[in-house]
C-alpha positions in Angstrom: 30.1 -21.8 -1.4 26.3 -19.9 -1.8 25.6 -20.4 1.7 28.6 -19.0 2.5 29.5 -16.1 0.4 26.2 -15.4 -0.5 25.7 -13.8 3.4 28.9 -12.0 2.9 27.8 -8.0 2.7 28.9 -5.3 0.4 29.1 -7.6 -2.7 27.7 -6.7 -5.6 24.1 -7.4 -6.3 25.1 -9.2 -9.7 27.7 -11.2 -8.0 25.4 -12.1 -5.1 22.6 -13.4 -7.8 25.2 -15.3 -9.4 26.2 -16.7 -6.0 22.4 -17.5 -5.2 22.5 -19.9 -8.5 24.2 -22.7 -6.2 20.9 -23.1 -4.8 19.5 -24.7 -7.8 22.0 -27.8 -7.4 19.0 -29.1 -5.2 17.3 -30.0 -8.6 20.3 -31.6 -10.0 20.8 -33.7 -6.4 17.4 -35.0 -6.9 17.7 -35.7 -10.3 21.1 -37.3 -10.5 20.1 -39.5 -7.2 16.6 -40.9 -8.8 18.8 -41.5 -12.2 21.7 -43.4 -10.1 19.3 -45.4 -7.8 17.2 -46.2 -11.2 20.2 -47.3 -13.0 21.4 -49.9 -10.1 17.9 -51.5 -10.1 17.4 -51.6 -14.3 20.9 -53.0 -14.6 19.9 -56.0 -13.1 16.9 -56.9 -15.5 17.4 -59.9 -17.6 16.1 -58.7 -20.9 15.9 -54.8 -21.0 13.4 -54.1 -23.8 12.0 -50.6 -25.2 8.6 -51.0 -23.9 9.0 -53.0 -20.6 11.1 -54.4 -17.5 11.5 -58.1 -17.8 13.4 -60.2 -15.3 14.1 -58.6 -12.0 12.6 -59.8 -8.8 11.0 -56.8 -6.7 12.8 -54.5 -4.5 13.7 -56.1 -1.5 12.2 -53.4 1.4 13.8 -54.3 4.1 17.5 -54.1 3.1 16.5 -51.1 0.9 15.2 -49.3 3.7 17.8 -50.4 6.4 20.3 -48.9 4.2 18.8 -45.7 3.9 18.1 -45.7 7.8 21.9 -46.3 8.3 23.7 -44.4 5.8 21.0 -41.1 6.0 19.3 -40.9 8.6 21.5 -42.2 11.6 24.3 -39.8 10.6 21.8 -36.8 10.2 20.4 -37.6 13.5 23.9 -37.9 15.2 24.7 -34.5 13.9 21.4 -32.7 14.9 22.1 -34.5 18.7 25.5 -32.8 18.4 24.6 -29.5 17.3 21.6 -29.6 19.8 24.3 -30.5 22.9 26.2 -27.7 21.6 23.7 -25.1 21.6 23.2 -26.1 25.3 26.6 -24.1 26.5 27.1 -22.2 23.2 23.4 -20.8 22.1 24.2 -20.9 18.4 20.7 -21.6 17.6 17.7 -21.9 19.4 17.6 -25.4 20.7 14.2 -26.7 22.2 12.9 -30.0 22.7 10.3 -29.5 20.2 12.7 -28.4 17.4 15.2 -31.2 18.4 12.5 -34.1 18.3 10.9 -32.1 15.0 14.3 -33.8 13.9 14.5 -36.7 15.2 10.9 -37.6 14.7 10.9 -35.7 11.1 7.6 -34.1 12.0 9.8 -30.6 11.0 8.9 -31.1 7.3 5.3 -30.0 8.6 6.2 -27.1 10.7 7.9 -23.9 8.9 8.8 -22.4 12.3 11.5 -25.5 13.0 12.3 -26.6 9.1 15.5 -25.0 8.9 16.4 -25.2 12.8 20.0 -26.3 13.5 21.0 -24.7 10.3 18.8 -23.5 7.3 20.2 -25.6 4.8 18.7 -28.9 6.7 15.3 -28.7 5.6 16.5 -30.4 2.5 16.9 -33.3 4.9 12.9 -33.4 4.9 13.0 -34.0 1.0 15.7 -36.4 0.9 13.8 -38.5 3.3 10.7 -38.2 1.7 12.3 -39.2 -1.6 13.5 -42.3 -0.2 10.5 -43.3 1.5 8.5 -42.9 -1.9 11.0 -44.2 -4.6 10.4 -48.2 -3.9 6.6 -47.5 -4.7 7.4 -45.2 -7.2 9.9 -47.2 -8.8 7.1 -50.2 -9.0 4.7 -48.0 -11.0 7.5 -47.2 -13.5 8.3 -50.7 -14.0 4.9 -51.6 -15.0 3.8 -48.2 -16.5 6.3 -46.1 -17.7 5.0 -43.7 -20.0 1.7 -43.0 -17.2 4.1 -42.9 -14.3 6.2 -40.1 -16.1 2.9 -38.2 -16.9 1.4 -38.7 -13.6 4.5 -37.5 -11.7 4.5 -34.2 -13.9 0.9 -33.7 -13.8 1.3 -33.7 -9.7 4.5 -31.4 -9.7 2.2 -28.7 -12.0 -0.5 -29.2 -9.9 1.1 -28.8 -6.7 2.9 -25.6 -8.5 -0.7 -24.5 -9.0 -1.8 -25.0 -5.2 1.4 -23.5 -3.6 0.9 -20.3 -6.0 -2.9 -19.7 -5.7 -2.8 -20.2 -1.8 0.0 -17.6 -0.9 2.3 -20.6 0.2 5.0 -19.8 -2.1 7.7 -18.4 0.6 6.9 -21.6 2.8 9.8 -23.9 2.5 7.6 -26.7 3.8 5.4 -25.8 0.7 8.4 -25.1 -2.0 10.7 -27.5 -0.6 8.3 -30.7 -0.4 8.4 -33.7 -2.8 5.5 -33.0 -5.0 7.6 -30.0 -6.0 10.2 -32.1 -7.1 8.3 -35.4 -8.5 8.7 -34.7 -12.0 12.8 -34.7 -11.5 12.8 -38.0 -9.7 10.3 -39.4 -12.7 12.9 -37.8 -15.5 15.9 -39.5 -13.6 14.1 -43.1 -13.7 13.3 -42.4 -17.5 16.9 -41.5 -18.3 18.1 -44.1 -16.4 15.8 -46.6 -18.4 17.0 -44.9 -21.7 20.7 -45.1 -20.7 20.0 -49.3 -20.1 17.9 -50.0 -23.0 19.3 -47.9 -25.5 22.8 -46.4 -24.2 21.2 -43.1 -24.4 23.8 -40.7 -22.6 22.3 -37.6 -22.0 25.9 -36.2 -20.7 27.4 -36.7 -23.8 25.8 -34.0 -25.9 27.5 -31.6 -28.4 29.1 -28.7 -25.9 28.1 -26.0 -28.5 24.4 -27.2 -27.8 25.0 -27.8 -24.5 26.6 -24.3 -23.9 23.3 -22.2 -25.5 20.8 -24.4 -23.6 22.2 -23.9 -20.4 22.6 -20.2 -21.0 19.0 -19.6 -22.3 17.8 -21.7 -19.3 20.1 -19.5 -16.9 18.8 -16.2 -18.3 14.7 -17.9 -17.9 15.6 -19.1 -14.5 17.1 -15.8 -13.4 14.4 -14.1 -15.1 11.5 -15.6 -13.7 13.1 -15.3 -10.0 13.9 -11.4 -10.5 10.7 -10.3 -12.2 8.0 -12.9 -9.8 9.7 -13.2 -6.7 9.0 -16.4 -5.1 6.2 -17.2 -7.4 9.0 -16.8 -10.2 11.0 -19.2 -8.2 8.4 -21.9 -7.9 7.8 -21.6 -11.5 11.2 -22.0 -13.0 12.6 -25.4 -11.5 12.5 -26.9 -15.5 15.0 -24.3 -16.4 16.8 -24.6 -13.4 17.3 -28.1 -13.6 18.5 -27.4 -17.1 20.7 -24.7 -16.5 22.5 -26.0 -13.4 23.1 -29.8 -15.0 24.1 -28.0 -18.2 26.6 -26.3 -16.6 28.0 -29.3 -14.6 28.3 -31.4 -18.1 30.1 -28.7 -19.6 32.6 -27.7 -16.7 33.4 -31.5 -15.7 34.2 -32.8 -19.3 36.5 -29.6 -20.1 38.2 -30.0 -16.6 41.6 -31.4 -15.7 42.4 -34.4 -13.8 43.2 -32.6 -10.5 39.3 -31.2 -10.7 38.1 -34.3 -11.0 40.1 -36.0 -8.4 38.9 -33.1 -6.1 35.3 -33.5 -7.1 35.7 -37.5 -6.6 37.2 -36.1 -2.8 34.2 -34.1 -2.0 31.5 -36.9 -3.3 33.5 -38.9 -0.4 32.4 -36.4 2.1 30.0 -34.3 0.4 27.3 -35.3 3.2 29.2 -34.6 6.1 29.9 -31.0 4.7 26.0 -30.4 3.7 25.3 -31.6 7.7 27.6 -29.5 9.4 28.8 -26.2 7.0 26.1 -23.9 8.1 26.9 -24.7 12.0 30.4 -24.3 11.2 29.9 -20.8 9.7 27.1 -19.8 12.4 29.3 -21.3 15.4 32.1 -18.9 14.4 29.8 -15.9 13.7 28.2 -16.5 17.2 32.1 -16.2 18.7 33.1 -13.2 16.7 32.0 -9.9 18.7 29.4 -8.3 16.9 31.5 -4.8 16.6 34.3 -6.2 15.0 35.2 -5.1 11.3 34.5 -7.4 8.5 32.9 -10.1 11.2 31.2 -12.0 8.6 34.5 -12.4 6.4 36.2 -13.5 9.0 33.7 -16.3 10.1 33.3 -17.3 6.5 37.6 -17.7 6.4 37.8 -19.6 9.6 34.7 -21.9 8.9 36.2 -22.6 5.5 39.6 -23.5 7.0 37.8 -26.1 9.4 35.1 -27.2 7.5 37.0 -30.1 5.5 38.9 -31.6 8.2 35.7 -32.0 10.3 33.6 -33.3 7.6 36.7 -35.9 7.1 36.5 -36.9 10.2 32.5 -37.3 10.3 32.8 -39.3 7.3 35.1 -41.8 9.0 32.5 -41.8 11.7 29.5 -42.3 9.6 31.5 -45.2 7.9 31.2 -47.0 11.3 27.4 -46.4 11.6 27.1 -48.0 8.1 29.4 -50.6 8.3 30.4 -52.4 4.8 27.3 -54.6 3.6 27.4 -58.4 2.0 27.7 -59.1 -1.4 24.2 -59.7 -1.7 23.0 -56.3 0.0 25.4 -54.4 -1.7 23.6 -55.4 -5.0 20.7 -53.1 -3.6 22.3 -50.2 -3.3 22.8 -47.5 -5.6 25.6 -47.6 -8.3 27.7 -45.0 -8.8 27.8 -43.8 -12.9 31.4 -42.9 -14.0 31.2 -42.3 -17.7 
């Protein structure tokens, strides 16, 4: 919705700003992903204790990375390849061998000129793949030294914020979207997964009034930093952004009717395909509609919105072929969904 409706012209400024808040969802994604991956691992500890993790064999790297390769990289590569082929006939984006192989070989995460080629939101794939690459090592550190790992990750993130701001790189996505920017969120996800597993602490089960108050305060702080300090403020407002977005999701979902929950579950099944193609579908229609048409952007968004979910549903089936069902043993090595 942010990438579709946030590009429409003639919307009130405040509405544009509210729509842009959807971009903070990347923080919730990183945090929840770390929580889910951590919890799936910690559920296999034979002796959960408050101070240590006992009884789990080391994470098997082969099955872990193979699962990420099949479930994340192959679908991503397939979509980028398809978009690149389409761009040879319909130049929605400037497609070059350098930009294509930047995605295929992953060096786009170091080059600002191609980090968002084939649809700017694909910059986030660089962060996702960095996260999955370091997760086993970070988990191992957390299993041995919980408090020191959390402290170290937080210090790395704070140091990175200072580096990005002091060197004038706050506007560059390869810096403000790099893994160190979000490392503290991964550590927080692991810490809360451990608290849930060892003590039953449910961070989503809080008093609603307190949740709403904290969410509003953090949303105001997030907006103020971004509005007053621009790119620098957006680098520094990650903490209130995560709290505000997560609190908003908890407040809405806990009060939502069953139909909304079923829709959220459906979107969860096709969410990755939606993410991969949503900007290309909009930009493709925008390319086809003549530039002198009135309401050109509105027409493109409406057409893309109508076509997106059917296309994503088909892609989800195709992705299931790329990543066949796992054996009972390998199933244990994959993230376990938390439904509470």
